[in-house]
C-alpha positions as CSV (number, residue, x, y, z in Angstrom):
1,X,169.4,-37.1,-255.0
2,X,167.4,-36.2,-258.1
3,X,167.6,-32.5,-258.7
4,X,164.4,-32.5,-260.9
5,X,162.2,-33.1,-257.9
6,X,160.2,-30.2,-256.4
7,X,160.4,-29.7,-252.6
8,X,158.4,-27.6,-250.2
9,X,158.7,-26.2,-246.7
10,X,155.3,-26.5,-245.1
11,X,154.9,-24.3,-242.0
12,X,152.0,-24.7,-239.5
13,X,151.0,-22.1,-236.9
14,X,148.1,-22.5,-234.5
15,X,146.9,-21.6,-231.1
16,X,145.0,-23.4,-228.4
17,X,142.4,-21.3,-226.5
18,X,144.6,-18.2,-226.5
19,X,146.8,-20.0,-224.0
20,X,149.3,-21.8,-226.1
21,X,151.0,-21.1,-229.4
22,X,151.9,-24.1,-231.4
23,X,154.3,-24.0,-234.4
24,X,156.1,-26.5,-236.6
25,X,157.3,-27.3,-240.1
26,X,157.9,-30.2,-242.4
27,X,160.1,-30.4,-245.5
28,X,159.0,-32.9,-248.2
29,X,158.5,-33.4,-251.9
30,X,155.8,-31.3,-253.4
31,X,154.0,-34.4,-254.6
32,X,153.8,-35.7,-251.0
33,X,152.3,-32.4,-249.8
34,X,149.8,-32.4,-252.7
35,X,148.9,-36.0,-251.8
36,X,148.3,-34.9,-248.1
37,X,146.0,-32.1,-249.3
38,X,144.0,-34.6,-251.4
39,X,143.9,-37.1,-248.5
40,X,142.0,-34.5,-246.5
41,X,139.0,-35.1,-248.8
42,X,138.7,-38.4,-247.1
43,X,138.7,-37.1,-243.5
44,X,135.4,-36.5,-241.9
45,X,135.2,-33.1,-240.4
46,X,134.8,-31.6,-237.8
47,X,138.1,-33.2,-236.5
48,X,140.2,-32.8,-233.4
49,X,143.9,-33.4,-232.6
50,X,145.0,-33.8,-229.0
51,X,147.8,-31.5,-227.8
52,X,147.7,-32.3,-224.1
53,X,145.4,-33.4,-221.3
54,X,141.9,-32.1,-222.2
55,X,143.5,-29.8,-224.8
56,X,142.3,-30.5,-228.4
57,X,142.7,-28.5,-231.5
58,X,139.5,-28.6,-233.6
59,X,138.8,-27.9,-237.2
60,X,135.2,-27.6,-238.5
61,X,136.1,-28.1,-242.1
62,X,139.0,-29.3,-244.3
63,X,139.6,-25.7,-245.3
64,X,139.9,-24.6,-241.7
65,X,142.6,-27.2,-241.3
66,X,144.5,-26.5,-244.5
67,X,144.3,-22.7,-244.1
68,X,146.7,-23.0,-241.1
69,X,149.5,-24.4,-243.3
70,X,151.8,-22.3,-245.6
71,X,153.7,-24.2,-248.2
72,X,156.5,-22.7,-250.2
73,X,158.9,-24.1,-252.7
74,X,162.5,-24.7,-251.7
75,X,165.5,-26.0,-253.7
76,X,166.8,-29.5,-253.5
77,X,169.9,-28.2,-251.7
78,X,167.8,-26.3,-249.1
79,X,165.8,-29.5,-248.5
80,X,169.0,-31.5,-248.0
81,X,170.4,-28.9,-245.6
82,X,167.3,-28.7,-243.5
83,X,167.0,-32.5,-243.5
84,X,170.6,-32.9,-242.4
85,X,170.7,-30.3,-239.7
86,X,167.2,-30.5,-238.2
87,X,165.3,-33.4,-239.8
88,X,162.3,-33.5,-242.0
89,X,159.9,-32.3,-239.3
90,X,160.3,-30.0,-236.4
91,X,157.9,-28.7,-233.7
92,X,154.2,-29.4,-233.7
93,X,152.8,-30.5,-237.0
94,X,149.2,-31.8,-237.0
95,X,149.1,-34.6,-239.5
96,X,145.5,-35.9,-239.9
97,X,146.2,-38.4,-242.7
98,X,145.8,-41.3,-240.3
99,X,142.1,-40.2,-239.9
100,X,141.3,-40.7,-243.6
101,X,138.4,-43.0,-244.4
102,X,140.7,-45.4,-246.2
103,X,143.8,-47.3,-245.5
104,X,147.0,-45.9,-246.9
105,X,147.5,-42.3,-245.6
106,X,149.8,-40.2,-247.7
107,X,153.3,-41.4,-246.8
């Protein structure tokens, strides 16, 4: 593990039709999160993400989508602990990179 890498904890909180709260998080290198944000420039909005039968989250703009995320720096040790105990992603985390207008996503 290189200690000079920067890591972030990215939280997402959303709601579907005031009936269902959805929450999740992801830990990753900051450069990967920055890449995801840039990838959203290549997604055609409005965009939807299915969360159940006839239940879709919808974002009118890239900003609407990204505003629901909160990224904060964490240490390499915190990253390793979360990854070991929980994994790199937990809960509901709407990743739209597969909808970018080019092949490659952000991973």
